C-alpha positions, 0 to 999 in steps of 0.5 A: 724304710727310713722315716722322712725328716720333718719339715717346717714352714715359716710363712711370716717373719719369726725371730732367729731364736724361734727358727733356730728352735725348729731347726733343732727338730727338722728342716726349715723353709722360710717363705718370702711371700704369704700369698694363697698360691705360695702357701698352697704350694708350700704346705704340700709336704710340710709337718708344721706351718708357722704363721702371724697376721697375714698368711691366709690358711684357707680351707683350700690350702688345707686341702693340699696339706697331706702331712700337716700336723700342727699350725702355729699362730704367733699372736691372739687372733685366728681369723686368718686360719680356717680353724673348722677345716683344720680340726676336720682334718685333724690338724692341731691349731696352737696359738698365744692368747696372752701374748700381747695383753699388756702391750695392747692395753698400754697402747690403748691408753696411750691413744686414749690419753693422747686424744683426750688431752690433744697431745698430738695437735698440741705438739703441732701447734707448739712447733708451728709457733702457736703455743699461746693459742694451743694452751688456751684451747687445751682445757680438758676434763680429768680422766676420773670424771669420764666413763669408759665402755669396753666392748669385749671384756676378755684378757685385753679388755680386763687389762684396759679396764683395770688401768682405767678404773684402778689407775685413773678412776674412771667409771667402766661399763662393758658389754660381752656375750661371755660372762667375764667372771671375777674381776679385780676392778669395779665395772657395771655390765651394759647392753650395747646401745646404752653403753655407746650412749653413756660412754665418753670413751668406747674401746674395742677388744673383740675378736673378728667374727661374723658377729663383730665384723662391721660392728661399728657402723652408721647405725651404731655410731648414731647411738654413741654419745655426742663428742665421744672417742673411739679406740680400736686396737682390736681388728680393723674390719670390726669397724666400718671405716667410711662410716667412722670417717663421716662421723668424725667429719661431721662432728658426731665423734670427737676423735678416733685412735686406731691401731687397726684399720679396714683395709690395711693399709688404708688406700690413698684418698681414703676419707678416714685419712683426712678425718679430723681428730684421728690418731693412727698407729701402724698395727703395733699394739703387740710390738713390744720386745716382751710381746713379740718374745711371747708370740715366737714362743709358739714354736714351743707348742708346735714342737710339743705337738710334733713330739706327741705332747699336749700343747699349752695353748690349743685353739680348741679343747 
């Protein structure tokens, strides 16, 4: 009996080279949408599934996947994949944990400096003909005088902390439930509440779990140092958007730089859209040429699994 050819499903957009790599080992289907119903139907006869951020690979989807051997996530977070359900069914999950480290760290610093030096507001005032007023307002602190609090000292948190300490001379404090090991910068561990109270800038770099969902809320924001700024390039649901809007509107926080938010996109009329001193970017932290290339390279691990070889970046070991 002739063995059935491999069938690979792309639920979200990958580059042409990644798609062609998969075509070299089997038949490829590219979905137009990645909602749960579409995904459930698509996985019924596929051997490999490739996703990014939005495809909901739930237990219900996986229960219909009779042949699925491997799920490839082009990116860092795994919250859109039921990893436990995959493991129970013997489906390997691979991803690209280091793909976006430098890109996200760079954007984090960009958001931080833009807020601390009022770059966006200054640009708007100059364009409106208020140069003198803008210049008079713009007397800010040197970055080296400030303390940055890193919440989550993993790959990206370390890259941000390194830039802040070694590049700008900032004082670095951090909080993580995992011991970060040796680092090449000076940093001091703190519990969350003293970190919030001491930091001029709080930068979030945690994965989205039951422990971190809504981590920043009315209660925690009340612990922040008055006039601090918040940067979130992690996951939108780590922050209660309405609580953040309130803290910004009351002046409790001096600003927020957000590459991610919850829900995404924010609906028309959401209070965060009109909160003062709020800078948004459209979930682009990983979207550099290098970052995207490294995420697309997840196909190499997918092929290895299909060919019976150990992958480089499994979701568990």
